[in-house]
N, C-alpha and C positions, 0 to 999 in steps of 0.2 A: 249472640246468635241474632240478625235480625233477620226477620221475612222479605222479603223483595215487596209483597204486599203493604205491609203496614210500613215502610220506606217509603210506597209512592201514594198515601197516605197521609201520610208531612210533605211530600212535596204537597199536596192539594189542597191541602188542611192548610200546618201551618206558615208553606211556604206563596205558593201562588194566589190564591185568596184569600190573606195576609199582604202578598208585596213586602214580601219581608226576604230582605237577602242571606242575615245571617242567619235562618231558620236553614236556605237552603246549606250552606254552609254547613252548618253540622251535620246532614243524611248525603253532602253529595263528593265523591272527593275530588279534589283540582285536577285533577286533569281530566275529570268528567268531559263527553262529548258528547253535544247530538247531533246527529247525519240527521238532515228534512228536507227530499231535495235533489240536489243536487252540492249541498254545503254538506256541511261540515266545519264546526262550530268547536274547534278544540282548547279543553281549557276551562275551566269554574270562572275562573275573574274575570278571563282575559278576552273572553269570547260571549260564553254561551249566558253567565248573569246579563249584561251590559245590554246583549240582545234581545231578553225580556222585558230590561226594563224599557227600552226607546219602545217594546207592542207597548206594555202599561203609559208610559208615558203619553201615547194617544188615545190609549185609551184608560183612563185614569179609575174607575169604576171597574178594570175587566177583573171578572166573573170565571169559574170551572163548573160545570157542572159533573157528573161522572155516567152514564148511562148503563156501561159493560167492565166488566175485568173478570181479570182470565190470568188464570198463578198458575205459577210451577218450580223449582227448582232453579232459584235463582235468577227467576228471571218474574214480571207479568206484563202481563199485558190490557190498555185497557181503550171503550171509545166515551166521548166526550163531547161537551161543547164549550168552546169561551162563547163570552156575549157580555157586554158593552157596546158604551156612547161614546163619538168624538164624531164634536164639536159640532153636536144636537144630536146628528144620529146613528142611533143603535143599529148595531148589524150583529147573529149568528153567527158561529159557521165552527163543524164540526170537525175531528179529529182522528185518526189509532195511530196509538204510538205504542212500542214494547222496551222497559227497559228493563235494566242489565243488575243486580248488583254483585262483591262478594261477601254476601252475605254479612256487612257490619255496614255500608256504605255505600248508593245508587254509582257506580258507573259509567253509565252514558244512554241512551235517549237514543231507537232511531222512528224516527213520525212524520208522521204527513198531519196537513191539515189545509182545507178547504174557502185558503185564498180570496179561488177568485166568486166564488155566494160570499166572502163578505162584499166586496168588490163590488156585486149586483146590488147590494143593501144598500148601500152606500150611498151608489150610484140613486135611487133609485127614494131612499126614505120612508121605503116599506122592513120592517124587523119583519126574518122564518121568527116561527115560536123557537122556543129550547122544547126539544124532543123530554121526556121523564126521566126527572134522575131514576139510576135506580135503588132499590129497596135496600138494600143492605151491602153496597159495594166491597167493604171488609169484609166480609164475613164469608165468603165464596171460597168451600173444597176444592185440594188442589187432587184432581184426578191422575190417574199414569200415564201413563204414555200412550197416542195410539200411533201405530207408523203404519196402519192402513187409513184409517183418518189424514193423514199427512200427504199420501201416497195421490190420495186422489182426493186431494189442495193441489198434488204437484202437477197432476198429465191434467187438470180443471185451467187452473193458471196462462196452460199454451192453446186453453180459444179469443175467443177471437166479442172487440167490448162490441157492441152492451150485451151481459149476456142472457142469456134463457128466461134465469130462472129468475121471477116478478121476486121472489122473497128476500132477494141479493141485493140491499142499496147502494146505491153509487153516487156518493160526493152531494146532489141536492138533485138530483136527472126526477126525484119524485115530486119534487115542487117545481122548477120550467117547465119537465117537461121535453126534455133538448137533447136527446144522448150523445154523448162521444163518440167517435165511431172509429176505433182502431184495430189496422189488423195487424196481431200478433204473428212477427215471423220467431220468438226465442226470448226467453221467462229464465231469468237469473234469482232463483233464491238464495238470500245470505242468509234472514232467521227464518224459521218453521218451528215452533212450539205446541206443542199438542196438552189438553186435557182432559183426556177425555176423548168425545163427541167435540168437543171445543175446539179449532186448530187459530191460531194469531202467525199472519205472518210479514216479513214485507221481498220485493220484487220489484228488480229494476224489467224491466219488459223491454223492448224488441221488436218494429214490426215499424206500418206505414197510418201514417195520419192518414185517413177517410171525410172524415168533417164534421161538426158540432161547434164549433169556433164561431161565433156568429161576428164576419168581417175579415173574419179568417182564410181567404180562397190557395188554400195551396195542399190541396188534397190531392192523394199520393205522393207527398213526401216521405219519407225517412227520418225517425224519432222514436225519443225513445224515453219511461214513461215509470217514474216509481211510485210502487199500488202498494200498503199496505190494509191490515184486513184481519176483522176475527168474523171467520164463518165458522154452520153446524155443520155436520156430514151426518147423514143416513143413509143406508144402505150402500155405504160404499161412493156415496155424489156429495155434493154441496148442495144443500135447500133451503141455505136461509145464512144474513152475517150483515156488515156492516164495512164502506169500502172508502175511501178517502183514499184519489190517485192524486198528483202531483200536475194536477192539469192547469196549473198558474205556469209551472215552469215549461213544461211540452210548449202551453200555444208560446210564450215569450221563444222557445226557441224556433216555435215554424217563422212566425213575425222576423228571427232575426237572418233566417232560413233566406226568407221570399226577399231583402228589402240589401241580400249581397248582393 
Protein backbone atom coordinates (compact mmCIF):
# COMPACT_ATOMS: atom_id res chain seq x y z
CA UNK A 1 0.00 0.00 0.00
CA UNK A 2 1.18 3.51 -0.83
CA UNK A 3 -0.04 6.57 1.05
CA UNK A 4 -1.63 9.36 -0.94
CA UNK A 5 1.09 11.67 0.40
CA UNK A 6 3.90 9.47 -0.93
CA UNK A 7 2.16 9.30 -4.30
CA UNK A 8 1.80 13.07 -4.39
CA UNK A 9 5.51 13.39 -3.61
CA UNK A 10 6.19 11.36 -6.75
CA UNK A 11 3.72 13.58 -8.62
CA UNK A 12 5.76 16.68 -7.73
CA UNK A 13 9.33 15.37 -7.71
CA UNK A 14 9.31 12.67 -10.39
CA UNK A 15 6.64 13.91 -12.78
CA UNK A 16 5.99 17.65 -12.64
CA UNK A 17 9.41 19.05 -11.83
CA UNK A 18 11.09 16.62 -14.24
CA UNK A 19 8.42 16.89 -16.98
CA UNK A 20 8.36 13.09 -17.15
CA UNK A 21 5.13 11.56 -18.47
CA UNK A 22 6.40 8.03 -17.91
CA UNK A 23 6.73 8.73 -14.20
CA UNK A 24 3.10 9.83 -14.13
CA UNK A 25 2.02 6.59 -15.77
CA UNK A 26 3.69 4.66 -12.95
CA UNK A 27 1.66 6.26 -10.14
CA UNK A 28 -1.60 7.43 -11.80
CA UNK A 29 -4.35 5.11 -12.99
CA UNK A 30 -5.32 5.13 -16.69
CA UNK A 31 -8.70 6.59 -15.67
CA UNK A 32 -7.08 9.46 -13.74
CA UNK A 33 -9.38 12.49 -13.91
CA UNK A 34 -8.63 16.13 -13.19
CA UNK A 35 -11.45 18.53 -12.38
CA UNK A 36 -10.46 22.18 -12.56
CA UNK A 37 -13.13 24.84 -12.65
CA UNK A 38 -15.90 23.65 -14.96
CA UNK A 39 -13.45 21.51 -16.96
CA UNK A 40 -13.20 17.74 -16.54
CA UNK A 41 -10.09 16.10 -18.02
CA UNK A 42 -10.98 12.40 -17.94
CA UNK A 43 -8.31 9.87 -18.79
CA UNK A 44 -4.60 9.98 -17.97
CA UNK A 45 -3.29 9.62 -21.51
CA UNK A 46 -6.28 10.99 -23.43
CA UNK A 47 -6.84 14.26 -21.55
CA UNK A 48 -4.79 14.99 -18.45
CA UNK A 49 -1.20 14.44 -19.60
CA UNK A 50 -1.71 16.26 -22.95
CA UNK A 51 -3.21 19.26 -21.15
CA UNK A 52 -0.27 19.54 -18.76
CA UNK A 53 2.16 18.98 -21.62
CA UNK A 54 0.70 22.02 -23.39
CA UNK A 55 1.28 24.13 -20.28
CA UNK A 56 4.85 22.84 -20.10
CA UNK A 57 5.32 23.74 -23.76
CA UNK A 58 4.32 27.32 -22.98
CA UNK A 59 6.55 27.35 -19.87
CA UNK A 60 9.54 25.14 -20.80
CA UNK A 61 11.17 25.40 -17.37
CA UNK A 62 7.93 25.14 -15.39
CA UNK A 63 8.39 24.02 -11.80
CA UNK A 64 6.36 23.58 -8.63
CA UNK A 65 6.99 24.60 -5.02
CA UNK A 66 4.86 23.06 -2.27
CA UNK A 67 3.93 25.38 0.60
CA UNK A 68 1.60 23.17 2.66
CA UNK A 69 0.30 19.62 2.67
CA UNK A 70 -2.51 17.93 4.57
CA UNK A 71 -3.14 14.20 4.44
CA UNK A 72 -5.65 11.55 5.42
CA UNK A 73 -6.69 8.05 4.50
CA UNK A 74 -6.73 7.90 0.70
CA UNK A 75 -6.34 11.63 0.12
CA UNK A 76 -3.85 14.49 0.25
CA UNK A 77 -4.33 18.24 -0.15
CA UNK A 78 -1.71 20.80 -1.07
CA UNK A 79 -1.18 24.51 -1.47
CA UNK A 80 1.50 25.03 -4.08
CA UNK A 81 2.88 27.48 -6.61
CA UNK A 82 3.82 26.90 -10.22
CA UNK A 83 6.44 29.21 -11.72
CA UNK A 84 8.38 29.62 -14.93
CA UNK A 85 9.05 31.75 -17.96
CA UNK A 86 7.07 32.01 -21.19
CA UNK A 87 8.50 33.98 -24.13
CA UNK A 88 10.85 35.82 -21.81
CA UNK A 89 8.26 36.80 -19.21
CA UNK A 90 8.22 35.18 -15.77
CA UNK A 91 5.19 34.38 -13.63
CA UNK A 92 4.33 32.50 -10.46
CA UNK A 93 0.82 31.50 -9.51
CA UNK A 94 -0.69 29.53 -6.65
CA UNK A 95 -3.07 26.61 -6.55
CA UNK A 96 -4.87 24.40 -4.07
CA UNK A 97 -5.57 20.79 -5.01
CA UNK A 98 -6.96 17.62 -3.46
CA UNK A 99 -5.71 14.26 -4.72
CA UNK A 100 -7.25 10.83 -4.20
CA UNK A 101 -5.78 7.34 -4.31
CA UNK A 102 -6.93 3.72 -4.34
CA UNK A 103 -4.09 2.69 -2.07
CA UNK A 104 -1.76 1.94 -4.96
CA UNK A 105 -2.03 4.82 -7.43
CA UNK A 106 -3.60 8.25 -7.72
CA UNK A 107 -7.09 8.14 -9.22
CA UNK A 108 -7.86 11.82 -9.63
CA UNK A 109 -7.66 15.39 -8.45
CA UNK A 110 -9.84 18.46 -8.00
CA UNK A 111 -7.76 21.62 -8.33
CA UNK A 112 -7.96 25.37 -8.76
CA UNK A 113 -5.08 27.50 -10.05
CA UNK A 114 -4.97 31.28 -10.11
CA UNK A 115 -4.67 31.84 -13.84
CA UNK A 116 -5.77 35.48 -13.58
CA UNK A 117 -2.69 36.37 -11.55
CA UNK A 118 -0.54 34.57 -14.11
CA UNK A 119 -2.13 36.65 -16.85
CA UNK A 120 -1.49 39.85 -14.88
CA UNK A 121 2.21 39.07 -14.51
CA UNK A 122 2.71 38.07 -18.14
CA UNK A 123 1.09 41.29 -19.30
CA UNK A 124 3.01 43.55 -16.93
CA UNK A 125 6.35 41.78 -17.18
CA UNK A 126 6.62 41.89 -13.37
CA UNK A 127 6.69 38.54 -11.59
CA UNK A 128 5.34 37.96 -8.08
CA UNK A 129 7.64 36.42 -5.49
CA UNK A 130 7.18 32.72 -4.76
CA UNK A 131 6.03 31.99 -1.22
CA UNK A 132 8.46 30.02 1.00
CA UNK A 133 8.42 26.23 0.61
CA UNK A 134 7.09 24.00 3.36
CA UNK A 135 10.08 22.81 5.40
CA UNK A 136 8.87 19.19 5.45
CA UNK A 137 5.91 18.71 3.09
CA UNK A 138 6.34 14.92 2.90
CA UNK A 139 6.43 14.36 6.67
CA UNK A 140 3.08 15.72 7.86
CA UNK A 141 1.31 13.46 10.35
CA UNK A 142 -2.20 12.25 9.67
CA UNK A 143 -4.54 13.45 12.41
CA UNK A 144 -8.04 12.13 13.22
CA UNK A 145 -10.98 13.54 11.34
CA UNK A 146 -12.52 16.57 13.05
CA UNK A 147 -16.26 16.72 12.38
CA UNK A 148 -16.73 19.98 14.31
CA UNK A 149 -14.02 21.68 12.26
CA UNK A 150 -15.69 20.47 9.07
CA UNK A 151 -19.02 21.87 10.24
CA UNK A 152 -17.37 25.24 10.97
CA UNK A 153 -16.10 25.32 7.37
CA UNK A 154 -19.57 24.46 6.05
CA UNK A 155 -21.01 27.45 7.91
CA UNK A 156 -18.15 29.72 6.88
CA UNK A 157 -18.64 28.98 3.18
CA UNK A 158 -22.16 30.38 3.35
CA UNK A 159 -20.62 33.84 3.89
CA UNK A 160 -19.84 36.36 1.19
CA UNK A 161 -16.54 37.40 -0.40
CA UNK A 162 -14.30 39.07 0.59
CA UNK A 163 -14.01 37.19 3.89
CA UNK A 164 -13.85 39.03 7.20
CA UNK A 165 -10.77 37.11 8.37
CA UNK A 166 -7.60 38.97 7.41
CA UNK A 167 -5.50 35.81 7.78
CA UNK A 168 -7.49 34.01 5.08
CA UNK A 169 -5.57 34.74 1.87
CA UNK A 170 -7.62 34.56 -1.33
CA UNK A 171 -6.00 34.38 -4.76
CA UNK A 172 -3.68 37.40 -5.23
CA UNK A 173 -5.77 39.94 -3.34
CA UNK A 174 -2.94 40.45 -0.80
CA UNK A 175 -0.88 41.75 -3.74
CA UNK A 176 -3.39 43.68 -5.85
CA UNK A 177 -5.57 44.93 -2.96
CA UNK A 178 -8.56 44.54 -5.28
CA UNK A 179 -11.01 42.07 -3.73
CA UNK A 180 -13.56 40.07 -5.63
CA UNK A 181 -17.02 40.88 -4.30
CA UNK A 182 -19.43 37.98 -4.51
CA UNK A 183 -22.66 37.41 -2.61
CA UNK A 184 -23.09 33.72 -1.82
CA UNK A 185 -26.59 32.32 -1.99
CA UNK A 186 -25.75 28.61 -1.84
CA UNK A 187 -22.61 26.46 -1.49
CA UNK A 188 -22.30 22.89 -2.72
CA UNK A 189 -19.47 21.06 -0.93
CA UNK A 190 -18.47 17.92 -2.81
CA UNK A 191 -15.09 17.44 -1.08
CA UNK A 192 -14.56 18.17 2.62
CA UNK A 193 -11.61 16.56 4.42
CA UNK A 194 -10.10 17.25 7.83
CA UNK A 195 -6.96 16.25 9.67
CA UNK A 196 -7.09 17.63 13.18
CA UNK A 197 -7.84 21.34 13.08
CA UNK A 198 -6.98 21.72 9.39
CA UNK A 199 -9.63 21.32 6.70
CA UNK A 200 -9.35 20.98 2.91
CA UNK A 201 -12.33 21.43 0.62
CA UNK A 202 -13.74 22.03 -2.83
CA UNK A 203 -17.00 23.93 -3.13
CA UNK A 204 -19.15 25.25 -5.94
CA UNK A 205 -20.75 28.51 -4.87
CA UNK A 206 -23.81 30.04 -6.48
CA UNK A 207 -24.56 33.70 -6.01
CA UNK A 208 -24.29 37.23 -7.37
CA UNK A 209 -21.21 39.00 -8.75
CA UNK A 210 -20.89 42.43 -7.15
CA UNK A 211 -17.63 43.68 -8.66
CA UNK A 212 -13.88 43.40 -8.58
CA UNK A 213 -12.93 42.62 -12.20
CA UNK A 214 -11.52 45.53 -14.16
CA UNK A 215 -13.46 46.08 -17.37
CA UNK A 216 -16.35 43.78 -16.37
CA UNK A 217 -19.44 45.93 -15.84
CA UNK A 218 -22.12 43.40 -14.99
CA UNK A 219 -22.53 43.88 -11.25
CA UNK A 220 -25.59 42.04 -9.98
CA UNK A 221 -25.29 39.16 -12.44
CA UNK A 222 -26.07 35.64 -11.26
CA UNK A 223 -22.98 33.44 -11.39
CA UNK A 224 -21.22 30.44 -9.93
CA UNK A 225 -17.64 30.02 -8.74
CA UNK A 226 -15.43 27.05 -7.81
CA UNK A 227 -13.41 27.41 -4.60
CA UNK A 228 -10.61 25.23 -3.18
CA UNK A 229 -9.12 25.87 0.22
CA UNK A 230 -6.86 24.76 3.04
CA UNK A 231 -8.02 26.43 6.26
CA UNK A 232 -7.37 26.29 9.99
CA UNK A 233 -10.23 26.10 12.49
CA UNK A 234 -9.87 27.23 16.10
CA UNK A 235 -12.62 27.79 18.66
CA UNK A 236 -15.28 26.71 16.19
CA UNK A 237 -14.38 29.22 13.49
CA UNK A 238 -12.08 29.58 10.50
CA UNK A 239 -9.10 31.71 11.53
CA UNK A 240 -6.60 31.40 8.65
CA UNK A 241 -5.98 29.66 5.36
CA UNK A 242 -5.17 29.76 1.67
CA UNK A 243 -7.94 29.81 -0.94
CA UNK A 244 -7.86 29.71 -4.72
CA UNK A 245 -11.05 30.47 -6.63
CA UNK A 246 -11.78 29.97 -10.31
CA UNK A 247 -11.81 33.68 -11.02
CA UNK A 248 -10.77 33.12 -14.64
CA UNK A 249 -13.81 30.93 -15.23
CA UNK A 250 -16.08 33.39 -13.43
CA UNK A 251 -14.76 36.33 -15.44
CA UNK A 252 -15.15 34.47 -18.74
CA UNK A 253 -18.74 33.47 -17.89
CA UNK A 254 -19.64 37.06 -16.95
CA UNK A 255 -18.16 38.43 -20.17
CA UNK A 256 -19.97 35.82 -22.23
CA UNK A 257 -23.25 36.64 -20.50
CA UNK A 258 -22.75 40.35 -21.05
CA UNK A 259 -22.17 39.89 -24.77
CA UNK A 260 -25.06 37.47 -25.31
